[in-house]
mmCIF file as Biopython writes it, N, C-alpha, C and O atoms, coordinates in Angstrom:
data_model
#
loop_
_atom_site.group_PDB
_atom_site.id
_atom_site.type_symbol
_atom_site.label_atom_id
_atom_site.label_alt_id
_atom_site.label_comp_id
_atom_site.label_asym_id
_atom_site.label_entity_id
_atom_site.label_seq_id
_atom_site.pdbx_PDB_ins_code
_atom_site.Cartn_x
_atom_site.Cartn_y
_atom_site.Cartn_z
_atom_site.occupancy
_atom_site.B_iso_or_equiv
_atom_site.auth_seq_id
_atom_site.auth_asym_id
_atom_site.pdbx_PDB_model_num
ATOM 1   N N  . MET A ? 1  ? 1.057   -0.796 0.109   1.0 0.0 1  A 1 
ATOM 2   C CA . MET A ? 1  ? 0.071   -0.086 0.049   1.0 0.0 1  A 1 
ATOM 3   C C  . MET A ? 1  ? 0.938   1.140  0.024   1.0 0.0 1  A 1 
ATOM 4   O O  . MET A ? 1  ? 2.006   1.230  0.629   1.0 0.0 1  A 1 
ATOM 5   N N  . THR A ? 2  ? 0.317   2.223  -0.836  1.0 0.0 2  A 1 
ATOM 6   C CA . THR A ? 2  ? 1.316   3.485  -0.783  1.0 0.0 2  A 1 
ATOM 7   C C  . THR A ? 2  ? 0.646   4.548  0.208   1.0 0.0 2  A 1 
ATOM 8   O O  . THR A ? 2  ? -0.539  4.801  0.421   1.0 0.0 2  A 1 
ATOM 9   N N  . VAL A ? 3  ? 2.014   5.163  0.821   1.0 0.0 3  A 1 
ATOM 10  C CA . VAL A ? 3  ? 1.312   5.987  1.933   1.0 0.0 3  A 1 
ATOM 11  C C  . VAL A ? 3  ? 1.817   7.190  1.326   1.0 0.0 3  A 1 
ATOM 12  O O  . VAL A ? 3  ? 3.011   7.295  1.047   1.0 0.0 3  A 1 
ATOM 13  N N  . VAL A ? 4  ? 0.825   8.275  1.063   1.0 0.0 4  A 1 
ATOM 14  C CA . VAL A ? 4  ? 1.311   9.746  0.532   1.0 0.0 4  A 1 
ATOM 15  C C  . VAL A ? 4  ? 1.012   10.485 1.731   1.0 0.0 4  A 1 
ATOM 16  O O  . VAL A ? 4  ? 0.363   9.972  2.643   1.0 0.0 4  A 1 
ATOM 17  N N  . SER A ? 5  ? 1.434   11.617 1.776   1.0 0.0 5  A 1 
ATOM 18  C CA . SER A ? 5  ? 1.456   13.103 2.827   1.0 0.0 5  A 1 
ATOM 19  C C  . SER A ? 5  ? 2.293   14.080 2.095   1.0 0.0 5  A 1 
ATOM 20  O O  . SER A ? 5  ? 3.250   13.880 1.347   1.0 0.0 5  A 1 
ATOM 21  N N  . TYR A ? 6  ? 1.780   15.076 2.438   1.0 0.0 6  A 1 
ATOM 22  C CA . TYR A ? 6  ? 1.729   16.138 1.779   1.0 0.0 6  A 1 
ATOM 23  C C  . TYR A ? 6  ? 2.155   17.446 2.813   1.0 0.0 6  A 1 
ATOM 24  O O  . TYR A ? 6  ? 2.181   17.120 3.999   1.0 0.0 6  A 1 
ATOM 25  N N  . GLU A ? 7  ? 2.390   18.449 2.611   1.0 0.0 7  A 1 
ATOM 26  C CA . GLU A ? 7  ? 2.916   19.711 3.490   1.0 0.0 7  A 1 
ATOM 27  C C  . GLU A ? 7  ? 1.507   20.655 3.044   1.0 0.0 7  A 1 
ATOM 28  O O  . GLU A ? 7  ? 1.364   20.955 1.859   1.0 0.0 7  A 1 
ATOM 29  N N  . ASP A ? 8  ? 0.615   21.041 3.952   1.0 0.0 8  A 1 
ATOM 30  C CA . ASP A ? 8  ? -0.099  21.949 3.958   1.0 0.0 8  A 1 
ATOM 31  C C  . ASP A ? 8  ? 0.387   23.285 3.583   1.0 0.0 8  A 1 
ATOM 32  O O  . ASP A ? 8  ? 1.276   23.605 4.372   1.0 0.0 8  A 1 
ATOM 33  N N  . ASN A ? 9  ? 0.104   24.469 2.443   1.0 0.0 9  A 1 
ATOM 34  C CA . ASN A ? 9  ? 0.584   25.283 2.432   1.0 0.0 9  A 1 
ATOM 35  C C  . ASN A ? 9  ? -0.530  26.493 2.023   1.0 0.0 9  A 1 
ATOM 36  O O  . ASN A ? 9  ? -1.738  26.318 1.859   1.0 0.0 9  A 1 
ATOM 37  N N  . PHE A ? 10 ? 0.151   27.660 1.913   1.0 0.0 10 A 1 
ATOM 38  C CA . PHE A ? 10 ? -0.891  28.597 1.446   1.0 0.0 10 A 1 
ATOM 39  C C  . PHE A ? 10 ? -0.308  29.249 0.008   1.0 0.0 10 A 1 
ATOM 40  O O  . PHE A ? 10 ? 0.883   29.067 -0.242  1.0 0.0 10 A 1 
ATOM 41  N N  . SER A ? 11 ? -0.988  29.870 -0.768  1.0 0.0 11 A 1 
ATOM 42  C CA . SER A ? 11 ? -0.646  30.060 -2.093  1.0 0.0 11 A 1 
ATOM 43  C C  . SER A ? 11 ? -1.187  31.085 -2.490  1.0 0.0 11 A 1 
ATOM 44  O O  . SER A ? 11 ? -2.010  31.528 -1.690  1.0 0.0 11 A 1 
ATOM 45  N N  . TRP A ? 12 ? -1.031  31.802 -3.646  1.0 0.0 12 A 1 
ATOM 46  C CA . TRP A ? 12 ? -1.970  32.696 -4.095  1.0 0.0 12 A 1 
ATOM 47  C C  . TRP A ? 12 ? -2.749  32.585 -5.439  1.0 0.0 12 A 1 
ATOM 48  O O  . TRP A ? 12 ? -2.564  31.468 -5.924  1.0 0.0 12 A 1 
ATOM 49  N N  . ALA A ? 13 ? -3.669  33.476 -6.306  1.0 0.0 13 A 1 
ATOM 50  C CA . ALA A ? 13 ? -4.439  33.240 -7.354  1.0 0.0 13 A 1 
ATOM 51  C C  . ALA A ? 13 ? -4.533  34.244 -7.476  1.0 0.0 13 A 1 
ATOM 52  O O  . ALA A ? 13 ? -4.457  35.127 -6.622  1.0 0.0 13 A 1 
ATOM 53  N N  . LEU A ? 14 ? -4.779  34.344 -8.916  1.0 0.0 14 A 1 
ATOM 54  C CA . LEU A ? 14 ? -5.492  35.384 -9.925  1.0 0.0 14 A 1 
ATOM 55  C C  . LEU A ? 14 ? -6.798  35.254 -10.291 1.0 0.0 14 A 1 
ATOM 56  O O  . LEU A ? 14 ? -7.052  34.109 -10.663 1.0 0.0 14 A 1 
ATOM 57  N N  . GLN A ? 15 ? -7.762  36.044 -10.324 1.0 0.0 15 A 1 
ATOM 58  C CA . GLN A ? 15 ? -9.010  36.244 -10.677 1.0 0.0 15 A 1 
ATOM 59  C C  . GLN A ? 15 ? -9.389  37.184 -11.275 1.0 0.0 15 A 1 
ATOM 60  O O  . GLN A ? 15 ? -9.049  38.312 -10.916 1.0 0.0 15 A 1 
ATOM 61  N N  . ALA A ? 16 ? -10.451 36.917 -12.692 1.0 0.0 16 A 1 
ATOM 62  C CA . ALA A ? 16 ? -11.041 37.862 -13.060 1.0 0.0 16 A 1 
ATOM 63  C C  . ALA A ? 16 ? -12.382 37.291 -12.750 1.0 0.0 16 A 1 
ATOM 64  O O  . ALA A ? 16 ? -12.490 36.200 -12.191 1.0 0.0 16 A 1 
ATOM 65  N N  . GLY A ? 17 ? -13.913 38.373 -13.280 1.0 0.0 17 A 1 
ATOM 66  C CA . GLY A ? 17 ? -14.821 37.848 -13.640 1.0 0.0 17 A 1 
ATOM 67  C C  . GLY A ? 17 ? -16.130 38.835 -14.379 1.0 0.0 17 A 1 
ATOM 68  O O  . GLY A ? 17 ? -15.645 39.710 -15.096 1.0 0.0 17 A 1 
ATOM 69  N N  . ILE A ? 18 ? -16.943 38.845 -14.358 1.0 0.0 18 A 1 
ATOM 70  C CA . ILE A ? 18 ? -18.033 39.899 -14.902 1.0 0.0 18 A 1 
ATOM 71  C C  . ILE A ? 18 ? -19.094 39.237 -14.453 1.0 0.0 18 A 1 
ATOM 72  O O  . ILE A ? 18 ? -18.962 38.101 -13.997 1.0 0.0 18 A 1 
ATOM 73  N N  . ASP A ? 19 ? -20.360 39.890 -14.524 1.0 0.0 19 A 1 
ATOM 74  C CA . ASP A ? 19 ? -21.640 39.731 -14.374 1.0 0.0 19 A 1 
ATOM 75  C C  . ASP A ? 19 ? -22.139 40.474 -15.428 1.0 0.0 19 A 1 
ATOM 76  O O  . ASP A ? 19 ? -21.498 41.376 -15.966 1.0 0.0 19 A 1 
ATOM 77  N N  . ILE A ? 20 ? -23.140 40.171 -15.714 1.0 0.0 20 A 1 
ATOM 78  C CA . ILE A ? 20 ? -23.737 40.190 -17.121 1.0 0.0 20 A 1 
ATOM 79  C C  . ILE A ? 20 ? -25.521 40.017 -16.515 1.0 0.0 20 A 1 
ATOM 80  O O  . ILE A ? 20 ? -25.984 39.105 -15.829 1.0 0.0 20 A 1 
ATOM 81  N N  . GLY A ? 21 ? -26.116 41.053 -16.980 1.0 0.0 21 A 1 
ATOM 82  C CA . GLY A ? 21 ? -27.781 41.393 -16.263 1.0 0.0 21 A 1 
ATOM 83  C C  . GLY A ? 21 ? -28.503 40.628 -17.571 1.0 0.0 21 A 1 
ATOM 84  O O  . GLY A ? 21 ? -28.269 40.591 -18.779 1.0 0.0 21 A 1 
ATOM 85  N N  . ILE A ? 22 ? -29.236 40.198 -16.920 1.0 0.0 22 A 1 
ATOM 86  C CA . ILE A ? 22 ? -30.130 39.392 -18.171 1.0 0.0 22 A 1 
ATOM 87  C C  . ILE A ? 22 ? -31.680 40.246 -17.892 1.0 0.0 22 A 1 
ATOM 88  O O  . ILE A ? 22 ? -32.315 40.853 -18.755 1.0 0.0 22 A 1 
ATOM 89  N N  . ASN A ? 23 ? -31.993 40.113 -16.673 1.0 0.0 23 A 1 
ATOM 90  C CA . ASN A ? 23 ? -33.036 41.331 -16.507 1.0 0.0 23 A 1 
ATOM 91  C C  . ASN A ? 23 ? -32.969 42.055 -15.449 1.0 0.0 23 A 1 
ATOM 92  O O  . ASN A ? 23 ? -31.850 42.443 -15.112 1.0 0.0 23 A 1 
ATOM 93  N N  . GLU A ? 24 ? -34.300 42.484 -14.530 1.0 0.0 24 A 1 
ATOM 94  C CA . GLU A ? 24 ? -33.678 43.151 -13.609 1.0 0.0 24 A 1 
ATOM 95  C C  . GLU A ? 24 ? -33.654 42.305 -12.672 1.0 0.0 24 A 1 
ATOM 96  O O  . GLU A ? 24 ? -33.105 42.887 -11.736 1.0 0.0 24 A 1 
ATOM 97  N N  . ARG A ? 25 ? -34.036 40.830 -12.228 1.0 0.0 25 A 1 
ATOM 98  C CA . ARG A ? 25 ? -34.017 40.149 -10.972 1.0 0.0 25 A 1 
ATOM 99  C C  . ARG A ? 25 ? -32.650 38.972 -11.561 1.0 0.0 25 A 1 
ATOM 100 O O  . ARG A ? 25 ? -31.980 38.515 -10.635 1.0 0.0 25 A 1 
ATOM 101 N N  . TRP A ? 26 ? -32.354 38.626 -12.617 1.0 0.0 26 A 1 
ATOM 102 C CA . TRP A ? 26 ? -31.309 37.551 -13.076 1.0 0.0 26 A 1 
ATOM 103 C C  . TRP A ? 26 ? -30.431 38.257 -13.652 1.0 0.0 26 A 1 
ATOM 104 O O  . TRP A ? 26 ? -30.543 39.279 -14.329 1.0 0.0 26 A 1 
ATOM 105 N N  . ALA A ? 27 ? -29.269 37.465 -13.251 1.0 0.0 27 A 1 
ATOM 106 C CA . ALA A ? 27 ? -27.915 37.911 -14.054 1.0 0.0 27 A 1 
ATOM 107 C C  . ALA A ? 27 ? -26.802 36.622 -13.966 1.0 0.0 27 A 1 
ATOM 108 O O  . ALA A ? 27 ? -26.595 35.819 -13.057 1.0 0.0 27 A 1 
ATOM 109 N N  . ILE A ? 28 ? -26.214 36.768 -15.231 1.0 0.0 28 A 1 
ATOM 110 C CA . ILE A ? 28 ? -25.048 35.302 -15.415 1.0 0.0 28 A 1 
ATOM 111 C C  . ILE A ? 28 ? -23.615 35.560 -14.582 1.0 0.0 28 A 1 
ATOM 112 O O  . ILE A ? 28 ? -23.681 36.663 -14.041 1.0 0.0 28 A 1 
ATOM 113 N N  . ASN A ? 29 ? -22.784 35.122 -14.404 1.0 0.0 29 A 1 
ATOM 114 C CA . ASN A ? 29 ? -21.505 35.550 -14.077 1.0 0.0 29 A 1 
ATOM 115 C C  . ASN A ? 29 ? -20.588 34.358 -14.713 1.0 0.0 29 A 1 
ATOM 116 O O  . ASN A ? 29 ? -20.919 33.194 -14.941 1.0 0.0 29 A 1 
ATOM 117 N N  . PHE A ? 30 ? -19.614 34.860 -14.882 1.0 0.0 30 A 1 
ATOM 118 C CA . PHE A ? 30 ? -18.443 34.276 -15.362 1.0 0.0 30 A 1 
ATOM 119 C C  . PHE A ? 30 ? -17.402 34.517 -14.776 1.0 0.0 30 A 1 
ATOM 120 O O  . PHE A ? 30 ? -16.967 35.668 -14.763 1.0 0.0 30 A 1 
ATOM 121 N N  . ASP A ? 31 ? -16.606 33.265 -14.012 1.0 0.0 31 A 1 
ATOM 122 C CA . ASP A ? 31 ? -14.844 33.937 -13.705 1.0 0.0 31 A 1 
ATOM 123 C C  . ASP A ? 31 ? -13.992 32.646 -14.078 1.0 0.0 31 A 1 
ATOM 124 O O  . ASP A ? 31 ? -14.210 31.435 -14.136 1.0 0.0 31 A 1 
ATOM 125 N N  . LEU A ? 32 ? -12.932 33.482 -14.298 1.0 0.0 32 A 1 
ATOM 126 C CA . LEU A ? 32 ? -11.603 32.618 -14.504 1.0 0.0 32 A 1 
ATOM 127 C C  . LEU A ? 32 ? -10.500 33.222 -13.420 1.0 0.0 32 A 1 
ATOM 128 O O  . LEU A ? 32 ? -10.158 34.356 -13.084 1.0 0.0 32 A 1 
ATOM 129 N N  . LYS A ? 33 ? -10.010 31.462 -12.936 1.0 0.0 33 A 1 
ATOM 130 C CA . LYS A ? 33 ? -9.018  31.661 -11.744 1.0 0.0 33 A 1 
ATOM 131 C C  . LYS A ? 33 ? -7.873  31.055 -12.251 1.0 0.0 33 A 1 
ATOM 132 O O  . LYS A ? 33 ? -7.989  30.053 -12.957 1.0 0.0 33 A 1 
ATOM 133 N N  . LYS A ? 34 ? -6.596  31.605 -11.942 1.0 0.0 34 A 1 
ATOM 134 C CA . LYS A ? 34 ? -5.427  30.844 -12.179 1.0 0.0 34 A 1 
ATOM 135 C C  . LYS A ? 34 ? -4.516  30.750 -10.473 1.0 0.0 34 A 1 
ATOM 136 O O  . LYS A ? 34 ? -4.089  31.720 -9.846  1.0 0.0 34 A 1 
ATOM 137 N N  . ALA A ? 35 ? -4.449  29.609 -10.155 1.0 0.0 35 A 1 
ATOM 138 C CA . ALA A ? 35 ? -3.974  29.403 -8.726  1.0 0.0 35 A 1 
ATOM 139 C C  . ALA A ? 35 ? -2.729  28.746 -8.805  1.0 0.0 35 A 1 
ATOM 140 O O  . ALA A ? 35 ? -2.779  27.849 -9.647  1.0 0.0 35 A 1 
ATOM 141 N N  . TYR A ? 36 ? -1.634  28.843 -8.254  1.0 0.0 36 A 1 
ATOM 142 C CA . TYR A ? 36 ? -0.263  28.798 -8.079  1.0 0.0 36 A 1 
ATOM 143 C C  . TYR A ? 36 ? 0.009   28.437 -6.473  1.0 0.0 36 A 1 
ATOM 144 O O  . TYR A ? 36 ? -0.086  29.173 -5.490  1.0 0.0 36 A 1 
ATOM 145 N N  . LEU A ? 37 ? 0.413   26.918 -6.578  1.0 0.0 37 A 1 
ATOM 146 C CA . LEU A ? 37 ? 0.567   26.087 -5.369  1.0 0.0 37 A 1 
ATOM 147 C C  . LEU A ? 37 ? 1.818   25.357 -5.337  1.0 0.0 37 A 1 
ATOM 148 O O  . LEU A ? 37 ? 2.030   24.632 -6.309  1.0 0.0 37 A 1 
ATOM 149 N N  . SER A ? 38 ? 2.670   25.398 -4.441  1.0 0.0 38 A 1 
ATOM 150 C CA . SER A ? 38 ? 3.797   24.467 -4.106  1.0 0.0 38 A 1 
ATOM 151 C C  . SER A ? 38 ? 3.827   23.855 -2.643  1.0 0.0 38 A 1 
ATOM 152 O O  . SER A ? 38 ? 3.673   24.378 -1.539  1.0 0.0 38 A 1 
ATOM 153 N N  . SER A ? 39 ? 4.095   22.490 -3.065  1.0 0.0 39 A 1 
ATOM 154 C CA . SER A ? 39 ? 3.933   21.855 -2.039  1.0 0.0 39 A 1 
ATOM 155 C C  . SER A ? 39 ? 5.127   20.428 -2.143  1.0 0.0 39 A 1 
ATOM 156 O O  . SER A ? 39 ? 5.610   19.827 -3.102  1.0 0.0 39 A 1 
ATOM 157 N N  . ASP A ? 40 ? 5.265   20.299 -0.737  1.0 0.0 40 A 1 
ATOM 158 C CA . ASP A ? 40 ? 6.603   19.098 -0.507  1.0 0.0 40 A 1 
ATOM 159 C C  . ASP A ? 40 ? 5.211   17.746 -0.326  1.0 0.0 40 A 1 
ATOM 160 O O  . ASP A ? 40 ? 4.090   17.794 0.180   1.0 0.0 40 A 1 
ATOM 161 N N  . VAL A ? 41 ? 5.969   16.674 -0.997  1.0 0.0 41 A 1 
ATOM 162 C CA . VAL A ? 41 ? 5.021   15.221 -1.013  1.0 0.0 41 A 1 
ATOM 163 C C  . VAL A ? 41 ? 6.185   14.165 -0.751  1.0 0.0 41 A 1 
ATOM 164 O O  . VAL A ? 41 ? 7.299   14.103 -1.272  1.0 0.0 41 A 1 
ATOM 165 N N  . ASN A ? 42 ? 5.583   13.340 0.230   1.0 0.0 42 A 1 
ATOM 166 C CA . ASN A ? 42 ? 6.683   12.617 0.537   1.0 0.0 42 A 1 
ATOM 167 C C  . ASN A ? 42 ? 5.284   10.918 0.239   1.0 0.0 42 A 1 
ATOM 168 O O  . ASN A ? 42 ? 4.067   11.009 0.402   1.0 0.0 42 A 1 
ATOM 169 N N  . LEU A ? 43 ? 6.052   9.615  -0.200  1.0 0.0 43 A 1 
ATOM 170 C CA . LEU A ? 43 ? 5.858   9.208  -0.483  1.0 0.0 43 A 1 
ATOM 171 C C  . LEU A ? 43 ? 6.481   7.632  0.132   1.0 0.0 43 A 1 
ATOM 172 O O  . LEU A ? 43 ? 7.637   7.259  -0.072  1.0 0.0 43 A 1 
ATOM 173 N N  . ASN A ? 44 ? 5.625   6.973  0.779   1.0 0.0 44 A 1 
ATOM 174 C CA . ASN A ? 44 ? 6.016   5.459  1.429   1.0 0.0 44 A 1 
ATOM 175 C C  . ASN A ? 44 ? 6.989   6.210  2.311   1.0 0.0 44 A 1 
ATOM 176 O O  . ASN A ? 44 ? 8.133   5.910  1.969   1.0 0.0 44 A 1 
ATOM 177 N N  . ASN A ? 45 ? 6.976   7.021  3.258   1.0 0.0 45 A 1 
ATOM 178 C CA . ASN A ? 45 ? 7.649   7.191  4.410   1.0 0.0 45 A 1 
ATOM 179 C C  . ASN A ? 45 ? 9.030   7.888  3.818   1.0 0.0 45 A 1 
ATOM 180 O O  . ASN A ? 45 ? 9.878   7.541  4.640   1.0 0.0 45 A 1 
ATOM 181 N N  . GLY A ? 46 ? 9.603   8.586  2.944   1.0 0.0 46 A 1 
ATOM 182 C CA . GLY A ? 46 ? 10.340  9.057  2.680   1.0 0.0 46 A 1 
ATOM 183 C C  . GLY A ? 46 ? 11.007  8.210  1.754   1.0 0.0 46 A 1 
ATOM 184 O O  . GLY A ? 46 ? 12.222  8.399  1.800   1.0 0.0 46 A 1 
ATOM 185 N N  . ALA A ? 47 ? 10.678  7.385  0.967   1.0 0.0 47 A 1 
ATOM 186 C CA . ALA A ? 47 ? 11.191  6.526  0.035   1.0 0.0 47 A 1 
ATOM 187 C C  . ALA A ? 47 ? 10.929  7.482  -1.308  1.0 0.0 47 A 1 
ATOM 188 O O  . ALA A ? 47 ? 11.588  7.111  -2.279  1.0 0.0 47 A 1 
ATOM 189 N N  . ILE A ? 48 ? 10.250  8.417  -1.488  1.0 0.0 48 A 1 
ATOM 190 C CA . ILE A ? 48 ? 10.305  9.347  -2.668  1.0 0.0 48 A 1 
ATOM 191 C C  . ILE A ? 48 ? 10.239  10.475 -1.908  1.0 0.0 48 A 1 
ATOM 192 O O  . ILE A ? 48 ? 9.979   10.354 -0.711  1.0 0.0 48 A 1 
ATOM 193 N N  . LEU A ? 49 ? 10.440  11.634 -2.421  1.0 0.0 49 A 1 
ATOM 194 C CA . LEU A ? 49 ? 10.354  12.954 -2.012  1.0 0.0 49 A 1 
ATOM 195 C C  . LEU A ? 49 ? 10.097  13.900 -3.263  1.0 0.0 49 A 1 
ATOM 196 O O  . LEU A ? 49 ? 10.814  13.760 -4.254  1.0 0.0 49 A 1 
ATOM 197 N N  . ALA A ? 50 ? 9.257   14.703 -3.247  1.0 0.0 50 A 1 
ATOM 198 C CA . ALA A ? 50 ? 9.158   15.820 -4.551  1.0 0.0 50 A 1 
ATOM 199 C C  . ALA A ? 50 ? 8.629   16.829 -3.953  1.0 0.0 50 A 1 
ATOM 200 O O  . ALA A ? 50 ? 8.043   16.846 -2.870  1.0 0.0 50 A 1 
ATOM 201 N N  . ASP A ? 51 ? 8.894   17.874 -4.846  1.0 0.0 51 A 1 
ATOM 202 C CA . ASP A ? 51 ? 8.504   18.975 -4.457  1.0 0.0 51 A 1 
ATOM 203 C C  . ASP A ? 51 ? 7.212   19.340 -5.686  1.0 0.0 51 A 1 
ATOM 204 O O  . ASP A ? 51 ? 7.516   19.409 -6.877  1.0 0.0 51 A 1 
ATOM 205 N N  . VAL A ? 52 ? 6.267   19.481 -5.371  1.0 0.0 52 A 1 
ATOM 206 C CA . VAL A ? 52 ? 5.027   19.701 -6.748  1.0 0.0 52 A 1 
ATOM 207 C C  . VAL A ? 52 ? 4.921   20.337 -6.989  1.0 0.0 52 A 1 
ATOM 208 O O  . VAL A ? 52 ? 5.790   20.911 -6.333  1.0 0.0 52 A 1 
ATOM 209 N N  . ASP A ? 53 ? 4.313   21.364 -7.775  1.0 0.0 53 A 1 
ATOM 210 C CA . ASP A ? 53 ? 4.069   22.454 -8.367  1.0 0.0 53 A 1 
ATOM 211 C C  . ASP A ? 53 ? 2.438   22.256 -8.920  1.0 0.0 53 A 1 
ATOM 212 O O  . ASP A ? 53 ? 2.297   21.464 -9.852  1.0 0.0 53 A 1 
ATOM 213 N N  . LEU A ? 54 ? 1.311   22.884 -8.428  1.0 0.0 54 A 1 
ATOM 214 C CA . LEU A ? 54 ? 0.173   22.825 -8.849  1.0 0.0 54 A 1 
ATOM 215 C C  . LEU A ? 54 ? -0.194  24.493 -9.212  1.0 0.0 54 A 1 
ATOM 216 O O  . LEU A ? 54 ? 0.015   25.485 -8.513  1.0 0.0 54 A 1 
ATOM 217 N N  . ASP A ? 55 ? -1.059  24.350 -11.094 1.0 0.0 55 A 1 
ATOM 218 C CA . ASP A ? 55 ? -1.424  25.554 -11.279 1.0 0.0 55 A 1 
ATOM 219 C C  . ASP A ? 55 ? -2.243  25.617 -12.214 1.0 0.0 55 A 1 
ATOM 220 O O  . ASP A ? 55 ? -1.982  26.012 -13.351 1.0 0.0 55 A 1 
ATOM 221 N N  . PRO A ? 56 ? -3.506  25.158 -11.736 1.0 0.0 56 A 1 
ATOM 222 C CA . PRO A ? 56 ? -4.826  24.854 -12.397 1.0 0.0 56 A 1 
ATOM 223 C C  . PRO A ? 56 ? -5.623  25.980 -12.744 1.0 0.0 56 A 1 
ATOM 224 O O  . PRO A ? 56 ? -5.642  26.830 -11.853 1.0 0.0 56 A 1 
ATOM 225 N N  . TRP A ? 57 ? -6.498  26.340 -14.083 1.0 0.0 57 A 1 
ATOM 226 C CA . TRP A ? 57 ? -7.138  27.257 -14.305 1.0 0.0 57 A 1 
ATOM 227 C C  . TRP A ? 57 ? -8.258  26.653 -13.990 1.0 0.0 57 A 1 
ATOM 228 O O  . TRP A ? 57 ? -8.387  25.448 -14.208 1.0 0.0 57 A 1 
ATOM 229 N N  . VAL A ? 58 ? -9.322  27.457 -13.383 1.0 0.0 58 A 1 
ATOM 230 C CA . VAL A ? 58 ? -10.722 27.143 -13.181 1.0 0.0 58 A 1 
ATOM 231 C C  . VAL A ? 58 ? -11.626 27.827 -13.446 1.0 0.0 58 A 1 
ATOM 232 O O  . VAL A ? 58 ? -11.800 28.836 -12.761 1.0 0.0 58 A 1 
ATOM 233 N N  . PHE A ? 59 ? -12.298 27.599 -14.259 1.0 0.0 59 A 1 
ATOM 234 C CA . PHE A ? 59 ? -13.752 28.593 -14.930 1.0 0.0 59 A 1 
ATOM 235 C C  . PHE A ? 59 ? -14.742 28.179 -13.846 1.0 0.0 59 A 1 
ATOM 236 O O  . PHE A ? 59 ? -14.748 27.130 -13.202 1.0 0.0 59 A 1 
ATOM 237 N N  . GLY A ? 60 ? -15.768 29.451 -13.758 1.0 0.0 60 A 1 
ATOM 238 C CA . GLY A ? 60 ? -16.852 29.007 -13.214 1.0 0.0 60 A 1 
ATOM 239 C C  . GLY A ? 60 ? -18.245 30.037 -13.882 1.0 0.0 60 A 1 
ATOM 240 O O  . GLY A ? 60 ? -18.303 31.228 -14.190 1.0 0.0 60 A 1 
ATOM 241 N N  . ILE A ? 61 ? -18.880 29.330 -13.901 1.0 0.0 61 A 1 
ATOM 242 C CA . ILE A ? 61 ? -20.388 30.107 -14.415 1.0 0.0 61 A 1 
ATOM 243 C C  . ILE A ? 61 ? -21.280 29.960 -13.248 1.0 0.0 61 A 1 
ATOM 244 O O  . ILE A ? 61 ? -21.240 29.011 -12.465 1.0 0.0 61 A 1 
ATOM 245 N N  . GLY A ? 62 ? -22.020 30.881 -13.190 1.0 0.0 62 A 1 
ATOM 246 C CA . GLY A ? 62 ? -22.871 31.329 -11.685 1.0 0.0 62 A 1 
ATOM 247 C C  . GLY A ? 62 ? -24.476 31.916 -12.494 1.0 0.0 62 A 1 
ATOM 248 O O  . GLY A ? 62 ? -24.658 32.251 -13.664 1.0 0.0 62 A 1 
ATOM 249 N N  . PHE A ? 63 ? -25.184 31.876 -11.655 1.0 0.0 63 A 1 
ATOM 250 C CA . PHE A ? 63 ? -26.201 32.444 -11.667 1.0 0.0 63 A 1 
ATOM 251 C C  . PHE A ? 63 ? -26.833 33.657 -10.781 1.0 0.0 63 A 1 
ATOM 252 O O  . PHE A ? 63 ? -26.736 33.110 -9.682  1.0 0.0 63 A 1 
ATOM 253 N N  . ALA A ? 64 ? -27.267 34.606 -10.571 1.0 0.0 64 A 1 
ATOM 254 C CA . ALA A ? 64 ? -27.846 35.011 -9.396  1.0 0.0 64 A 1 
ATOM 255 C C  . ALA A ? 64 ? -29.189 35.889 -9.774  1.0 0.0 64 A 1 
ATOM 256 O O  . ALA A ? 64 ? -29.601 36.409 -10.811 1.0 0.0 64 A 1 
ATOM 257 N N  . TYR A ? 65 ? -29.728 35.782 -8.236  1.0 0.0 65 A 1 
ATOM 258 C CA . TYR A ? 65 ? -31.158 36.125 -8.636  1.0 0.0 65 A 1 
ATOM 259 C C  . TYR A ? 65 ? -31.286 37.222 -7.287  1.0 0.0 65 A 1 
ATOM 260 O O  . TYR A ? 65 ? -30.919 36.911 -6.153  1.0 0.0 65 A 1 
ATOM 261 N N  . ARG A ? 66 ? -31.927 38.665 -7.680  1.0 0.0 66 A 1 
ATOM 262 C CA . ARG A ? 66 ? -32.127 39.668 -6.650  1.0 0.0 66 A 1 
ATOM 263 C C  . ARG A ? 66 ? -33.442 39.607 -6.124  1.0 0.0 66 A 1 
ATOM 264 O O  . ARG A ? 66 ? -34.286 39.532 -7.017  1.0 0.0 66 A 1 
ATOM 265 N N  . PHE A ? 67 ? -33.909 39.615 -4.943  1.0 0.0 67 A 1 
ATOM 266 C CA . PHE A ? 67 ? -35.169 39.385 -4.115  1.0 0.0 67 A 1 
ATOM 267 C C  . PHE A ? 67 ? -35.470 40.838 -4.381  1.0 0.0 67 A 1 
ATOM 268 O O  . PHE A ? 67 ? -36.491 41.351 -3.924  1.0 0.0 67 A 1 
#
């Protein structure tokens, strides 16, 4: 069995988005994020050590309703 452990870490991200009104009550939202995270990973109690960089693009769509 492979044992995986990783270091918790904080990182930074870039985000841009736009809200588009459909009518008086409804809107649609688009947003794009780019995250940058680096973490130390340890496999099988130190048999393999690695520095892992994660940098995903995250795209989101949402709807808003104003009461």
